N, C-alpha and C positions, 0 to 999 in steps of 0.2 A: 551634514544633517545634524541638527541639534539633538541633545539628549532627550528633550521633551518630545520632539518629533519621533525619534526612535521608540520611546516608551509608548507613544500613541499608536504607532504601527503594531507593536507587540500586543497591546490591549485589543486593538481591532481585529487582528488576524489570529492571535494566539501563537503566532510564529515566534521563534527565538533562534538566535544564532547558535551555531554548534555544528556537530558532525552529522552529515546526511549520506546514506548510501544512495547513489544514483543508479538508475536503470532505465532501459528504453522499452517502450511498447510502440512498435512501428517507428515513426520518425520523432515521436514525442519523448522528451526526457523528463523523468520524475525523480523525486527524492523522498526518502523515509528517514525519520530520526534514527540514527544508528543504535540508540538504546532499545529500540523496538525490534531490532533484527537479532534473531537467535542463531541462524545457520543459513548457509547458501549451498546448494548442490545441484547437479544436473538432473534433468527430468528422469524419473524412474516410473515403473509401472504403477498406474493409478487404478484402484478398484472402484468402479462406478457404483453409486448408491441410487436405487430406484426412487423416482418421484421427487428428485431434487431440482431446483432451478437450473437452467442451462449453464450459468456461470459457476456452479458448484460441481467440479469435475468428479469428485469422489474422495477417497481416502488413501493414504499411504501408511505403511508400517515403517516407522523410523526408529530403529533400535528398540523395538517392543512398544513404542508409543504410537497410537493411532492418531493421525493428524489429517484433518479435512483440508482439501486443496481447492482453491478458488482461481479461476482463470480471469485475470484482470482485463484481458482483451474483451471477453464476453461481458464482464461486469460493466465495462465502460461503453458497451455497445459498438465495439470495433469489429470489423470482419475477421474471421479466423484466418490463420495462416499456418503453413507447415512448420513443424518444430525443426530447429537446427541444433547443431552442437553447442550453440551459445544460449539456447533456451534453458532457463533455470527455474528452480523453485526456491523462493526465499521464505524461510520460516520466520514468521513475525509473532510477537506477543500482543494480543489485543486484550483490552480491559472491558469487561461487560458485567455490570451489576456487582462490582466489587470482586469479580473472579477474573483470573488470568487464563486465557486460552491460547494455545499455540495453533497457528493456522498457516498453511502453505499458500503462497501466491505465485502463480506462473507468470513470468515476464520473458520478453524476447531476449534480453541480455542485460547483465549487470555491468555497469560502467566503472565507477570508482567511488571512493569515499572522499567527500569534499567538506572542508571547513567553511561554512557560509556565515559571514558576519551578519549580525542583526540589521545593520543599516543597508545590507545588500538584499534584504527581503522586503518585497512590497506586498501590499494588500492585493488579493486576487481581484480581477475585474468583475464587475457586476453585469449580469446578463438579463436582469429582470426577475420578477417573481416566479416565472415559469421554469427557470433553470436552477437546480439545487447545487450550490457550490460549497456547502458546509464542510465537505471533506477536504477542502483545499486550505492548507495552513498559510500559504502565501506563494509568491513567485520569487524564486531565488535568481538573482542576476549574477551570472558568472561570465565575465568578459562580455562578448557580444551575444551569448546565448541565455536562455531562460529555462530554469528547471521548475516544474510544477511540484511544490512540496505538499505531500499528502499527510493527512491525519488518518492513519490506518484504522484507528478505532471507529472513525466515521465512514470510511470507505466501505467497510463491512458493517452494514446497517444492523440494527437490533434484530430484525427478522433473520438476517444472515447468521448472526451470532447464535440465535436460538436453534436454527437448523444445524449449524456446525456443532454446537454442544450436544444436540440429540444424536447426530451421526457418530461422534466420538464415543459417547456413552454406550450406544447400541453396539458398536463394533469392538468395544473393549472387552 
């Protein structure tokens, strides 16, 4: 792939080569830019917060810091499943209106950290105007598999971020 083609893909998708933490939700494999990941740990007790959307599970107290927790299965409209010993919370840093918020995301299992070259990232497929794929940085090709690379700032919409910010301020 030529440098011009690689630069075009980066401009179109916003994706760039680098290190990605990969994880699974069901049979699907996803990746997050490693620089967005703050911590990974097993699921702990989550305190429910009334009147939150179904995908916002509640809050946890992580060493004195109140962190909102989002269930990515529910956020992506996937059926719920029983938690296992591999179910994890990944604490990610999202940027919203110039502020940084730590948020937990529940995933089925964490896989590994992969170094994905820019030329191994393709633009996400288009599904028409009715399907929003803005949260998709690109599709990382690793051998014969594909990892869906997520822009976590866009996965958690502005509305989510406002609710998460309100939850953490109220619980603090």
